[in-house]
Structure formats: C-alpha cells, structure tokens
N, C-alpha and C positions, 0 to 999 in steps of 0.2 A: 624489447625487452633482452632478447638474446645477445644484441650488439651492446646494451648497457652493460650486462654482465662482464661481456668481453673485454670491455674499456675499463671496467672497474678493475678486473684482474690484472691488467697491464700496470696499474698502480702499483700492484705489489711485485712485479717481477722486474727486477732491476738489473744493474751493469753485469753481475756474474750470474743472473739467474736465480736470485733471492731476494727477498726484503725481511726488514726486521720488525715488518707491522704483523698485525694479526688480520684473521679474516672477518670483517664486520656482516656479511651476508650470512654467515652460519650463526644459527643458535646454540651455542655450546651447551652439551649436557653431559652428565655421567652416566648414562643409560648406553651400555654396550649393545651393538647391534646384534639382533637375535639370531643372525644366520652368520656371524664373523667366522665361526668353525666349520661351517658346514657348504659355504659358497666360494667362489672364486673372487679375488680381489686384484685390482690395480693399484700400484703405488706410483704417486706423482712426489717426485724428490725436489724440494725448494730449498736447497743447501749452496753455502757459499764455495763452490767448487765446480770448476768445468769438469773434473773427474767426479761426478757426482756418483757413477757406478760403485766408486770405492766405499763411498758411504752406504751405500745401499746394502751391501754385503753385511755391515755391521748390525743392522736393522733386520735383515733377512734371517740371519742367525738365529734371532729370537722369534721370529716369527714359526720357524721350522719347530722349536720346541714348543710354541703354544698351539700350533694347529692353525695358524692364518696361512691360507693358500694364496699367496702372492706370487700370481703368475706372470706378471708383467710390470717392469718398473720404466717410467718416463720421467724425464725431466719437466718441471711445470712450466719452465719457460719456453719449452717446446711445445707444449700443449696450448699456451696462450699466446703463440707467436702472431696469430692473426686469424680471421674468420676461415680462412682456407683451412689452415692447420688444425683448428679445433674440429672442424668437420670431418676432416680426415681421420684424425685421431679417434674420435668418437665412433665412427663408423668401422674402424680397425678393432677397438675394444669390444664394442657392443657384439660385433658379429662372433666373437669367441666365448660368448654366454657369460662375461663376467658382469656381476651385479653390483659388487661393492667397490668402493674408492677410498683409498688412505691417502692423506696428504702428510709428509715428513717436511715441517717446516722449520727452519733455524731462524733464532732471533740473536740478540746479544749475547744474552748468557744462558740460552736454553734451546732444548729441542722439542717441539710441539708435534702432536700425532693428532689428526682429525680423521673420523671413521664415518661413513655415510653411505647411503644408495645412490647409484647413478641413476639421475632422472631419466624417465622413460621416453620422453618427447624431444629429445635432440640437446646437445649441450650439456655440460658437466656441472654448470653451477646455476643456481636459482636463488632469489631472494628469500629470506626466512627459511632457509635449509635446517634441518635439525641435523648435527652432527655431535658425535661422542669425541670429548677433547681430554687430552692429557699431557703432562709435559714433565720435563726433567733435565737435570744438566748435560747429559750425554745421551748418545744413541742406545749405548748398552744399558744406561740405567733407564731409559724409556722403556725398553724391551723387558727389564725385570719387573718395573711397575706394572707394566701391563700383564705381565704372567700373573702377578698377584692377585689383580683384580679378577683375572679369568678364574684362577683357582677357586675363589671366593663365590663366584658365579654360579649359576646352575645351567650355562650353556653346555651343550652337549657337543661334542668332537665328532666329526665325521671326516676332516681332510687329515688324512695320514700319508699320502702319496705325494710329498711336497719336494720339488727338486732343490738340490743342494747348493746351487750357484743361482742367482738372482738373473732372471732374463731382462738384460736391459737393452731398449730401443733407441740406440743412438744414431742409428743410421738409416731411418725411416724417412723416406721421401714423402713429402705432403702431395706431390703432384700426381694425381691419379690419371691424367690423360695424357695426351701428346706434348712433350716439351720440347720447345724450339729455342734454340739459342740465338735468336734473331729478333727482328722487326716484322709485323706483317703487313706489307705494302698497301692493303686495303685500306690501312687506317686512315690513309690521305682522302678517302671518300666517305668512309662510314663514321657515324657519329659514335662519340667514345662516351660513355658513362662514368661520372666521377662521384662516388660516393661522399656526402658531406660528413663532417664531423658531428657528433652527436653528444647532446648535454649530459653530463655526468657529475654528481657533486664529489665523487673521490678524485677527479683530475683537476690538477692545479692548472686550468686552463679557460680563456675566455673563448667559449665556441664560437660565439658571433664573429669575434676577431680571426679565430682560427680559419672560418669558413670565408670571410672577406678576404684574407690573405691566400686561401688555395686558390679562389676565384681570380686574383689578382695574378698568381703565378702561372695559372693556365690560360689568362688573356695575354700575357707580357710573353710566354716562352711558347706556347703550344699553337702551331699555327692550322689546325685543322678543326673539324666541327666537334663540340663537347656539349656537356651539359651537368651541371652539379646535381645531384638526385637524394633522395632519402636512402639513407644505408640498408633500411629495412625492405626497399621494393625488390620483387622477385624477380627472376630471369624473365618470366612471360610477361610481367609488368613493363620491364625494360624494353623488351621487343615490341610490346604494342606500343611504346613511346616513340620508337624509330631509332633504338641503339642496338648496335651490333657488337659493339665490344665493350668491356669495363676494366677500368684500371682497380687494381689490386696492390696491397702492400703486406709485407710481413716485417716483423722487427723482432730482434733477438741477438744474442753475442754471436759475432761475426763467423766462428767456428760452427755454431749450430746451424744458423742460417744459410750457409753454404752447403751444408750436409743436407738439411731438410729440401733445398731447391735443385739438388742433384749435381752440384758442381763438385770437382776433384779437389781434393785437400792434400797437400804435400807433408810427409811425415816431418814432425819438427817445426813445422810452418808457423811464424809468430807475429808476421805482419801481413795485412790484406793490402792490395793496391786498389783504389777506385779511380776509374776514369771519366772525365767529362769531355767530349770533343766537341768541335764546332770553333767558331771566332773565339770565345773565351775559354780556350781548352784549358784542363787543371787535372793534376795528378794528386790524389789524397792518400795518405797511409794511415792506416789503423791498426792497432793492436787486435789480435785475433778475438780477444776475451771482450772487447769494447762493445757496447750496445749499439747497433746501426739499424738503419731501415733498408729496405729494398722494395722498390714499384717494378710492377710488371702488367701486362695485360692479357685478359682473357676473352677469347671470341664466343660470344653468348651461344652459337648455334653448335658448334663444334667441340666446344670445351677446351680447345688448344690454348697451352699457356706460352706467351711469348715473353721472355726473359730481357731481350736486347743482346747486342753482339758483345759486351763486355761488361764486366763487373762494375757496378755504379751506386753501389751502396753509399750512404750518407750517415753522418752521424746524428741529423735531424731530419725529421720527414721532408722540410723545406729543401734541403741540400739534396736528398735521393730523389726528390721529385723533379727538381732540375736537372740533376744528372741525367736521368733518365730520358727527359723530353730533347734536352740537347744531343744526346746521343743519337735519339731517333730521328731527329731533325738531320743531323750530320748524314745519316744514311739514306733518308729517303727524300730529302730535298735535292739530291745531287741533280 
C-alpha cells in the first residue's frame, strides 16, 4: 500500500513539480482541522515554478495573520521523488513534532489548499484520507478565504510566535548514510535486488509489459547476478533471499534531483549533461527543469549509497537504467 500511494502521487507530480489534477485519495471536507491554530504544520508546495519558495511567501503571509504555524515548506515533487526521499522527509518532519500537513496545489485557473493530519504509521498519504479543502483564483485570495472561514469558526488560536519568513527546505539531502560517487566492486559477485513495478490504476502503464522490459534490459545489459523482487520486500527478507545490494531510483526535475543526491550545482546552470560510457558511448543534454530519472545502488548491510562515477540520469526510466548499467560495466569490467 505504501508503494501504491507513492506511485499514485507520481502521477500528479509532473515536469515542473506540479500537476493540474486533484488528489483522488483525499475525501474532501469543509471541516477545518481542530488543531490547525494550535499545532505545527508542514506545507507541501505543488506549484508551476522551480522557485516555489517565492510562492510560499505569499501564502505564509496569510498564515501569519490567521495563526497557522507553518514551520517548514517543501516542494511536493521533492517529497514524492522516490521511496528513499519520502522516507527521509517523513523522518525529518515527524521528528520535529509536526502533526499537520497542508498542500498548496496549482491547477489551470486556481490554487487549492488541502489540510489534514500526518499519518502516524509512516508515509504522508493513504487511501480515503479526510482533508479540509478550499480553493481560490490566487494565493492571496486563498489566504483571505481561509481567514474568513476561521473567523467564523470556534477554533481557538494558540499559535502566536510564527516566523516572518517561511523556512523552505530546498537543500535537503535524502541520503542519510555514506554517499559514494562510484560503484561498489563487490557487485560483481553479490546478487542485486531489482524491485519490480507495481500495479496502480492511476498510472498510464502496462505493468506486466514494464516488468518484462525491465527484465529484458537487465538481461541484455547487466552482466552480474540479479533478481526481480516484490517492491514491498523488506531488507531482512532480501538478505534472507541472498541479496546484498538493491537497485533504487529517484525522479524529479534535474535541479531538484541533483540537490537531493548531494551533487554540486553551478550558479545559473541551465543544462545538465548525462554520460553513457562503454562501446555505445553517448552524451545527453537536458534542461535543468526537465523531469529525469536517476538510478543508484544501496548496500543492504552498510546502507551505503553508490551513485556511480558520473551523472547518468535519463528522461525515461529505461534510458536512465541503461546509462547506469553501462557506466557500471565500463568501470568494473576493465
């Protein structure tokens, strides 16, 4: 179920970090959260801008007047970049005793606000979540409408010490263990776990076909031992099945993805260069705001992350996977 919701959210996070669709797993309500003015909240921005932090200031000004203690702002596309990202952000946020979450979501002609509790059992989204819903043509109007509703309610304000400038997390690194910009040579003898794609009615994808293609790419390009696994398999289960490493992937716009994985980003950089080495070497150029995929490997015992020795993201998962494997082979088969 956790992986299903993650896949479902990817349907809504598009090229520039936003989508014009609504969130079908929310049961929209006009009931304001009882502790909206007494507990801390995190805000996920899902707007059509790489500079989403500028948009955050507009709604934060309203939150200050209302009494919503929004202590942290994130891009929703960062939160939903992959299982590792979601897990890391969930840990960071809940460790700060933040109980409420708000989503600011941009559509074709409006801005929407969703407010709900953060689930206690891990992950931010579950099916059939109850969420307060409000929309307006602009962010200032959205704030004004929320203020009117709160003034008419019986909510008691306890949040008075609210920061003037929103605290935005654009530089958060999702890698919590050791980061290695290279390949692990032990992968030549250790069996690699490759999580399969999982069915989701919200994805425009033939899952069986995708998994067949995943297996085909691995057979054609990957020269070492591997196995396709259920994406819900735990670390302990993988180790019991003889795996010592697992293949992982994140996807996001290139600028956010490089930040999250700890890569340097030059000021004013607009293009990212991906490299595929080996017999069929290839150089690919992508705009920094373009949606890309990046594979890497994690060691199951040490939790070390192996990113590879060059940037090898691709505009499709297939391209990114082939890039990563071919670079691995070029380095380790010498």
